[in-house]
N, C-alpha and C positions, 0 to 999 in steps of 0.2 A: 508835660513832659517829663519830668523828673520821677512820677509814679512809672510811667511806661518804660523808662529807662531801668529803673530797679526792678521791675518784672523782668525785664529780658535778661537781667544778670542772674536771676535766679536760677538754681539748678532746676533740669527737667528732664523725666525719662523721655528718651525716644527708641520708639521700637525699631525704627529703619537702623538705629545703631546697634541694636541688639541682634539684629537680623545679619551683621557682618562678622558677628560670631561664626557664622559658619563657615567663612572663608578662612578661618585661621586668626583673625587678627586678635582673637582672645578665647578664652575657653569655652567649649561649646556648652559646659553646665550653665553659663549664663543665659544664654537663649533659653534651653530647657526650664531654667527655673523661671524666665520672664513668661514663657507661654503656660508653664504650670499655673503661676499666679494670675493670669488672664483666664485659664479654664475654671478657677475657684471663684469668679465675680458672678454676682445674681444676673439674671437672663439679660435684662434691658442694658446695663452699664456693660457687660460682656458684648451686646450686639453694636452699640453705639461705639465702643472703644475699637472694635475689629473694622465695622464700616469706615471709621476716620482715619485709623493709621494703619490698617492691613490692605484695605480695599480703596484708600485714598479718596474717598467721599468729601464734598463738602457740607458744613453744618446743615444749609439750605436742603441739600438733597436728602440727608438723613431724616431731617424733620418731617420732608415731604412722605418718605417713604413709611416713617413710623407713626403719621397724622399726629405730629406733635408740633412745638413751636421750636424756633432754635433757641431761645432761651432754655427752655425745658432740655435740649440737646447738650447745650453746653454746660448745664448744670450736671448731667449725668455722666458726662465725659469727663468732668472734672472731679467727681466723685469716684470714678472708675480708676482714673490716673492716680489718686491718693491711694486708693485701696491696694493698685499694684504695686506701688512703690513700698506700702506695709508690707504685704504678702510675700513680695519678692525678699525683702530684708529676712522674713522669718525663713523663707524656704532656702536662700543660700547661706546664711548663717549657719 
């Protein structure tokens, strides 16, 4: 339980939050920088990230579509999120 609590407290990037920038809650540059970072991802990571966060698909659905395992999808998703954070900071700074 402690580990789960600590994990839930970690900051994370949420694409849906970035989409709200278009509504004027934040600068539109944020959203554009985020989308540019996603476009720079390798094919599999980009596809998995888009399916999960933009299309709202479940891990099992993505695994079925990509002929992969849920574990592999989770790994690719984790790598994609980490890369987006790195790329976003480079683009936005």
